[in-house]
Biopython code that builds the backbone (N, CA, C, O; Angstrom):
import numpy as np
from Bio.PDB.StructureBuilder import StructureBuilder

atoms = [
    (1, "UNK", "N", (0.553, -1.293, 0.198)),
    (1, "UNK", "CA", (-0.145, 0.064, 0.186)),
    (1, "UNK", "C", (1.159, 1.399, -0.237)),
    (1, "UNK", "O", (2.368, 1.354, -0.010)),
    (2, "UNK", "N", (0.577, 2.196, -0.720)),
    (2, "UNK", "CA", (1.275, 3.200, -0.739)),
    (2, "UNK", "C", (0.592, 4.419, -0.061)),
    (2, "UNK", "O", (-0.594, 4.681, -0.261)),
    (3, "UNK", "N", (1.262, 5.029, 0.613)),
    (3, "UNK", "CA", (0.680, 6.296, 1.502)),
    (3, "UNK", "C", (1.339, 7.804, 1.360)),
    (3, "UNK", "O", (2.485, 8.049, 1.738)),
    (4, "UNK", "N", (0.449, 8.794, 0.757)),
    (4, "UNK", "CA", (1.411, 10.053, 0.356)),
    (4, "UNK", "C", (1.396, 11.074, 1.670)),
    (4, "UNK", "O", (1.859, 12.215, 1.697)),
    (5, "UNK", "N", (0.673, 10.285, 2.863)),
    (5, "UNK", "CA", (1.106, 11.402, 3.694)),
    (5, "UNK", "C", (2.421, 11.046, 4.860)),
    (5, "UNK", "O", (2.987, 9.970, 5.055)),
    (6, "UNK", "N", (2.634, 12.341, 5.500)),
    (6, "UNK", "CA", (3.934, 12.109, 6.088)),
    (6, "UNK", "C", (3.284, 11.502, 7.665)),
    (6, "UNK", "O", (2.127, 11.559, 8.083)),
    (7, "UNK", "N", (4.626, 10.874, 8.363)),
    (7, "UNK", "CA", (4.431, 10.138, 9.551)),
    (7, "UNK", "C", (3.752, 11.226, 10.495)),
    (7, "UNK", "O", (2.836, 10.907, 11.254)),
    (8, "UNK", "N", (4.308, 12.698, 10.402)),
    (8, "UNK", "CA", (3.811, 13.705, 11.090)),
    (8, "UNK", "C", (2.233, 14.099, 11.056)),
    (8, "UNK", "O", (1.590, 14.556, 12.001)),
    (9, "UNK", "N", (1.724, 13.794, 9.644)),
    (9, "UNK", "CA", (0.457, 14.392, 9.647)),
    (9, "UNK", "C", (-0.276, 12.651, 10.306)),
    (9, "UNK", "O", (-1.439, 12.880, 10.639)),
    (10, "UNK", "N", (-0.124, 11.992, 10.412)),
    (10, "UNK", "CA", (-0.615, 10.678, 11.031)),
    (10, "UNK", "C", (-0.497, 11.158, 12.581)),
    (10, "UNK", "O", (-1.428, 11.432, 13.339)),
    (11, "UNK", "N", (0.625, 11.181, 12.793)),
    (11, "UNK", "CA", (0.414, 11.490, 14.202)),
    (11, "UNK", "C", (-0.099, 12.676, 14.923)),
    (11, "UNK", "O", (-0.096, 12.766, 16.151)),
    (12, "UNK", "N", (-0.686, 13.883, 13.842)),
    (12, "UNK", "CA", (-1.521, 14.666, 14.334)),
    (12, "UNK", "C", (-3.284, 13.938, 14.179)),
    (12, "UNK", "O", (-4.193, 14.032, 15.003)),
    (13, "UNK", "N", (-3.290, 13.417, 13.183)),
    (13, "UNK", "CA", (-4.455, 12.710, 13.008)),
    (13, "UNK", "C", (-4.813, 11.548, 14.308)),
    (13, "UNK", "O", (-5.957, 11.367, 14.725)),
    (14, "UNK", "N", (-4.064, 11.104, 14.630)),
    (14, "UNK", "CA", (-4.093, 9.671, 15.587)),
    (14, "UNK", "C", (-3.971, 10.113, 16.830)),
    (14, "UNK", "O", (-4.487, 9.416, 17.705)),
    (15, "UNK", "N", (-3.327, 11.259, 17.196)),
    (15, "UNK", "CA", (-2.950, 11.623, 18.682)),
    (15, "UNK", "C", (-4.001, 11.612, 19.872)),
    (15, "UNK", "O", (-3.807, 11.462, 21.078)),
    (16, "UNK", "N", (-5.115, 11.806, 19.198)),
    (16, "UNK", "CA", (-6.300, 11.606, 20.145)),
    (16, "UNK", "C", (-6.737, 10.310, 20.399)),
    (16, "UNK", "O", (-7.398, 10.132, 21.422)),
    (17, "UNK", "N", (-6.427, 9.105, 19.456)),
    (17, "UNK", "CA", (-6.698, 7.808, 19.662)),
    (17, "UNK", "C", (-5.894, 6.889, 20.262)),
    (17, "UNK", "O", (-6.011, 5.677, 20.076)),
    (18, "UNK", "N", (-5.150, 7.354, 20.915)),
    (18, "UNK", "CA", (-3.772, 6.635, 21.919)),
    (18, "UNK", "C", (-2.954, 6.238, 20.864)),
    (18, "UNK", "O", (-2.615, 5.055, 20.833)),
    (19, "UNK", "N", (-2.526, 7.087, 19.893)),
    (19, "UNK", "CA", (-0.976, 6.654, 19.236)),
    (19, "UNK", "C", (-0.006, 8.048, 19.511)),
    (19, "UNK", "O", (-0.238, 9.235, 19.284)),
    (20, "UNK", "N", (0.977, 7.474, 20.000)),
    (20, "UNK", "CA", (2.243, 8.204, 20.125)),
    (20, "UNK", "C", (3.632, 8.247, 19.407)),
    (20, "UNK", "O", (4.110, 7.121, 19.268)),
    (21, "UNK", "N", (4.268, 9.093, 19.000)),
    (21, "UNK", "CA", (5.359, 9.033, 18.601)),
    (21, "UNK", "C", (6.614, 8.893, 19.371)),
    (21, "UNK", "O", (7.018, 9.604, 20.291)),
    (22, "UNK", "N", (7.127, 7.916, 18.867)),
    (22, "UNK", "CA", (8.278, 7.561, 19.738)),
    (22, "UNK", "C", (9.597, 7.604, 19.376)),
    (22, "UNK", "O", (10.543, 7.573, 20.162)),
    (23, "UNK", "N", (9.678, 7.702, 17.769)),
    (23, "UNK", "CA", (10.835, 7.862, 17.185)),
    (23, "UNK", "C", (10.782, 8.443, 15.948)),
    (23, "UNK", "O", (9.673, 8.282, 15.439)),
    (24, "UNK", "N", (11.544, 9.052, 15.272)),
    (24, "UNK", "CA", (11.663, 9.776, 13.947)),
    (24, "UNK", "C", (10.592, 8.757, 13.129)),
    (24, "UNK", "O", (9.739, 9.248, 12.389)),
    (25, "UNK", "N", (10.687, 7.544, 13.290)),
    (25, "UNK", "CA", (9.942, 6.712, 12.120)),
    (25, "UNK", "C", (8.853, 5.498, 12.451)),
    (25, "UNK", "O", (8.364, 4.590, 11.778)),
    (26, "UNK", "N", (8.684, 6.071, 14.232)),
    (26, "UNK", "CA", (7.768, 5.191, 14.738)),
    (26, "UNK", "C", (6.704, 5.591, 15.486)),
    (26, "UNK", "O", (6.855, 6.320, 16.466)),
    (27, "UNK", "N", (5.658, 5.197, 15.132)),
    (27, "UNK", "CA", (4.327, 5.593, 15.668)),
    (27, "UNK", "C", (3.697, 4.600, 16.183)),
    (27, "UNK", "O", (3.664, 3.568, 15.513)),
    (28, "UNK", "N", (2.982, 4.624, 17.589)),
    (28, "UNK", "CA", (2.580, 3.407, 18.226)),
    (28, "UNK", "C", (1.497, 3.280, 19.019)),
    (28, "UNK", "O", (1.407, 4.339, 19.640)),
    (29, "UNK", "N", (0.572, 2.502, 19.350)),
    (29, "UNK", "CA", (-0.601, 2.526, 19.971)),
    (29, "UNK", "C", (-0.168, 2.312, 21.291)),
    (29, "UNK", "O", (0.848, 1.652, 21.510)),
    (30, "UNK", "N", (-0.826, 2.794, 22.170)),
    (30, "UNK", "CA", (0.009, 3.126, 23.462)),
    (30, "UNK", "C", (-0.749, 1.672, 24.406)),
    (30, "UNK", "O", (-0.224, 1.085, 25.353)),
    (31, "UNK", "N", (-2.240, 1.353, 23.712)),
    (31, "UNK", "CA", (-3.178, 0.217, 24.521)),
    (31, "UNK", "C", (-2.002, -1.012, 23.680)),
    (31, "UNK", "O", (-2.240, -2.163, 24.048)),
    (32, "UNK", "N", (-1.145, -0.929, 22.929)),
    (32, "UNK", "CA", (-0.542, -2.414, 22.966)),
    (32, "UNK", "C", (0.690, -2.181, 23.298)),
    (32, "UNK", "O", (1.477, -3.060, 22.948)),
    (33, "UNK", "N", (1.272, -0.991, 24.045)),
    (33, "UNK", "CA", (2.428, -1.445, 24.891)),
    (33, "UNK", "C", (2.742, -2.002, 25.788)),
    (33, "UNK", "O", (2.125, -1.626, 26.785)),
    (34, "UNK", "N", (3.757, -3.114, 26.049)),
    (34, "UNK", "CA", (3.710, -4.240, 27.211)),
    (34, "UNK", "C", (4.313, -3.421, 27.977)),
    (34, "UNK", "O", (3.743, -2.773, 28.856)),
    (35, "UNK", "N", (5.848, -3.356, 27.652)),
    (35, "UNK", "CA", (6.752, -2.722, 28.600)),
    (35, "UNK", "C", (7.851, -1.725, 28.090)),
    (35, "UNK", "O", (8.539, -1.972, 27.100)),
    (36, "UNK", "N", (7.980, -0.448, 28.922)),
    (36, "UNK", "CA", (9.143, 0.168, 28.776)),
    (36, "UNK", "C", (10.548, 0.002, 29.568)),
    (36, "UNK", "O", (10.716, -0.089, 30.785)),
    (37, "UNK", "N", (11.521, -0.010, 28.513)),
    (37, "UNK", "CA", (12.570, -0.573, 28.900)),
    (37, "UNK", "C", (13.544, 0.483, 28.763)),
    (37, "UNK", "O", (13.546, 1.070, 27.680)),
    (38, "UNK", "N", (14.520, 0.904, 29.799)),
    (38, "UNK", "CA", (15.377, 1.788, 29.551)),
    (38, "UNK", "C", (16.849, 1.247, 29.883)),
    (38, "UNK", "O", (17.556, 1.723, 30.772)),
    (39, "UNK", "N", (17.161, 0.333, 29.162)),
    (39, "UNK", "CA", (18.802, 0.152, 29.312)),
    (39, "UNK", "C", (19.080, -0.428, 28.169)),
    (39, "UNK", "O", (18.294, -1.134, 27.536)),
    (40, "UNK", "N", (20.452, -0.096, 27.789)),
    (40, "UNK", "CA", (21.073, -0.499, 26.589)),
    (40, "UNK", "C", (20.359, 0.500, 25.187)),
    (40, "UNK", "O", (20.335, 0.096, 24.025)),
    (41, "UNK", "N", (19.850, 1.777, 25.630)),
    (41, "UNK", "CA", (18.933, 2.393, 24.790)),
    (41, "UNK", "C", (17.923, 1.992, 25.213)),
    (41, "UNK", "O", (17.797, 0.959, 25.871)),
    (42, "UNK", "N", (16.510, 3.228, 24.699)),
    (42, "UNK", "CA", (15.321, 3.151, 25.483)),
    (42, "UNK", "C", (14.658, 2.596, 23.947)),
    (42, "UNK", "O", (14.839, 2.951, 22.782)),
    (43, "UNK", "N", (13.733, 1.454, 24.662)),
    (43, "UNK", "CA", (12.696, 0.801, 23.430)),
    (43, "UNK", "C", (11.486, 0.229, 24.696)),
    (43, "UNK", "O", (11.340, 0.199, 25.918)),
    (44, "UNK", "N", (10.847, -0.138, 23.519)),
    (44, "UNK", "CA", (9.296, -0.347, 24.028)),
    (44, "UNK", "C", (9.166, -1.817, 23.416)),
    (44, "UNK", "O", (10.054, -2.205, 22.656)),
    (45, "UNK", "N", (8.050, -2.675, 23.734)),
    (45, "UNK", "CA", (7.764, -3.785, 23.822)),
    (45, "UNK", "C", (6.671, -3.854, 23.565)),
    (45, "UNK", "O", (5.884, -3.711, 24.501)),
    (46, "UNK", "N", (6.134, -4.099, 22.210)),
    (46, "UNK", "CA", (4.238, -3.994, 22.332)),
    (46, "UNK", "C", (3.894, -5.510, 22.247)),
    (46, "UNK", "O", (4.628, -6.497, 22.284)),
    (47, "UNK", "N", (2.391, -5.367, 22.106)),
    (47, "UNK", "CA", (1.776, -6.498, 22.474)),
    (47, "UNK", "C", (1.922, -7.789, 21.671)),
    (47, "UNK", "O", (1.482, -8.847, 22.121)),
    (48, "UNK", "N", (2.660, -7.699, 20.247)),
    (48, "UNK", "CA", (3.080, -8.603, 19.508)),
    (48, "UNK", "C", (4.554, -9.089, 19.398)),
    (48, "UNK", "O", (5.028, -9.783, 18.499)),
    (49, "UNK", "N", (5.292, -8.500, 20.680)),
    (49, "UNK", "CA", (6.234, -8.858, 20.695)),
    (49, "UNK", "C", (7.307, -8.019, 20.230)),
    (49, "UNK", "O", (8.413, -8.260, 20.714)),
    (50, "UNK", "N", (7.199, -6.940, 19.265)),
    (50, "UNK", "CA", (8.023, -6.232, 18.267)),
    (50, "UNK", "C", (8.726, -5.608, 19.349)),
    (50, "UNK", "O", (8.209, -5.371, 20.441)),
    (51, "UNK", "N", (10.160, -5.288, 18.972)),
    (51, "UNK", "CA", (10.998, -4.019, 20.226)),
    (51, "UNK", "C", (11.421, -2.943, 19.294)),
    (51, "UNK", "O", (12.164, -3.131, 18.331)),
    (52, "UNK", "N", (10.742, -1.448, 19.746)),
    (52, "UNK", "CA", (10.634, -0.529, 19.228)),
    (52, "UNK", "C", (11.302, 0.690, 20.018)),
    (52, "UNK", "O", (10.894, 1.272, 21.023)),
    (53, "UNK", "N", (12.568, 0.919, 19.180)),
    (53, "UNK", "CA", (13.048, 2.024, 19.591)),
    (53, "UNK", "C", (12.293, 3.284, 19.869)),
    (53, "UNK", "O", (11.380, 3.741, 19.183)),
    (54, "UNK", "N", (12.959, 3.950, 21.325)),
    (54, "UNK", "CA", (12.402, 5.451, 21.671)),
    (54, "UNK", "C", (13.412, 6.402, 21.801)),
    (54, "UNK", "O", (14.364, 6.285, 22.573)),
    (55, "UNK", "N", (13.228, 7.280, 21.104)),
    (55, "UNK", "CA", (14.592, 8.250, 20.675)),
    (55, "UNK", "C", (14.393, 9.102, 21.860)),
    (55, "UNK", "O", (13.338, 9.206, 22.486)),
    (56, "UNK", "N", (15.627, 9.767, 22.136)),
    (56, "UNK", "CA", (16.017, 11.059, 23.597)),
    (56, "UNK", "C", (15.039, 11.526, 23.284)),
    (56, "UNK", "O", (14.009, 11.377, 23.941)),
    (57, "UNK", "N", (15.103, 12.157, 22.284)),
    (57, "UNK", "CA", (13.822, 13.531, 22.268)),
    (57, "UNK", "C", (12.479, 13.066, 22.502)),
    (57, "UNK", "O", (11.675, 13.859, 22.990)),
    (58, "UNK", "N", (12.142, 11.949, 22.235)),
    (58, "UNK", "CA", (10.542, 11.422, 22.802)),
    (58, "UNK", "C", (10.510, 10.877, 24.125)),
    (58, "UNK", "O", (9.447, 10.756, 24.734)),
    (59, "UNK", "N", (11.721, 10.508, 24.648)),
    (59, "UNK", "CA", (11.411, 9.682, 26.045)),
    (59, "UNK", "C", (10.589, 10.301, 26.913)),
    (59, "UNK", "O", (9.654, 9.691, 27.433)),
    (60, "UNK", "N", (10.872, 11.708, 27.193)),
    (60, "UNK", "CA", (10.368, 12.623, 28.035)),
    (60, "UNK", "C", (8.596, 12.257, 27.833)),
    (60, "UNK", "O", (7.803, 11.692, 28.586)),
    (61, "UNK", "N", (8.446, 12.823, 26.566)),
    (61, "UNK", "CA", (7.131, 12.558, 26.519)),
    (61, "UNK", "C", (5.777, 11.418, 26.566)),
    (61, "UNK", "O", (4.559, 11.488, 26.731)),
    (62, "UNK", "N", (6.877, 10.275, 26.295)),
    (62, "UNK", "CA", (6.192, 9.003, 26.692)),
    (62, "UNK", "C", (5.957, 8.867, 27.803)),
    (62, "UNK", "O", (4.820, 8.566, 28.166)),
    (63, "UNK", "N", (7.345, 9.119, 28.988)),
    (63, "UNK", "CA", (6.688, 8.886, 30.361)),
    (63, "UNK", "C", (5.846, 9.560, 30.612)),
    (63, "UNK", "O", (4.896, 9.036, 31.194)),
    (64, "UNK", "N", (5.787, 10.851, 30.342)),
    (64, "UNK", "CA", (4.649, 11.894, 30.616)),
    (64, "UNK", "C", (3.318, 11.161, 30.510)),
    (64, "UNK", "O", (2.602, 11.020, 31.502)),
    (65, "UNK", "N", (2.916, 10.596, 29.053)),
    (65, "UNK", "CA", (1.642, 9.985, 28.675)),
    (65, "UNK", "C", (1.386, 8.579, 29.365)),
    (65, "UNK", "O", (0.330, 7.947, 29.389)),
    (66, "UNK", "N", (2.736, 8.210, 29.977)),
    (66, "UNK", "CA", (2.495, 6.838, 30.743)),
    (66, "UNK", "C", (2.098, 7.134, 32.185)),
    (66, "UNK", "O", (1.257, 6.396, 32.698)),
    (67, "UNK", "N", (2.587, 8.082, 32.854)),
    (67, "UNK", "CA", (2.298, 8.541, 34.155)),
    (67, "UNK", "C", (0.962, 8.853, 34.199)),
    (67, "UNK", "O", (0.234, 8.391, 35.078)),
    (68, "UNK", "N", (0.485, 9.747, 33.161)),
    (68, "UNK", "CA", (-0.768, 10.131, 33.105)),
    (68, "UNK", "C", (-2.349, 8.694, 33.092)),
    (68, "UNK", "O", (-3.512, 8.788, 33.486)),
    (69, "UNK", "N", (-1.513, 7.439, 32.393)),
    (69, "UNK", "CA", (-2.189, 6.443, 32.085)),
    (69, "UNK", "C", (-2.638, 5.999, 33.308)),
    (69, "UNK", "O", (-3.766, 5.573, 33.555)),
    (70, "UNK", "N", (-1.567, 6.134, 34.181)),
    (70, "UNK", "CA", (-1.229, 5.014, 35.516)),
    (70, "UNK", "C", (-2.801, 5.401, 36.170)),
    (70, "UNK", "O", (-3.182, 4.872, 37.214)),
]
sb = StructureBuilder()
sb.init_structure("model")
sb.init_model(0)
sb.init_chain("A")
sb.init_seg("    ")
for serial, (resi, resn, name, xyz) in enumerate(atoms, 1):
    if name == "N":
        sb.init_residue(resn, " ", resi, " ")
    sb.init_atom(name, np.array(xyz, "f"), 0.0, 1.0, " ", f" {name:<3s}", serial, name[0])
structure = sb.get_structure()
């Protein structure tokens, strides 16, 4: 499938639906986040077992969102 929108556009559209940008090339659904690991580089483990890197710039925002979800 070819999509002619940028990830930034999808981030704007989906942010109210529980999606968070955690990396330059990754947008995740928070409801599928299983764990957040802050060792050997930051990354998250998703419900399907995928490991997604979390950029240094996006880390603080992700932590803030996770605190609000508790």
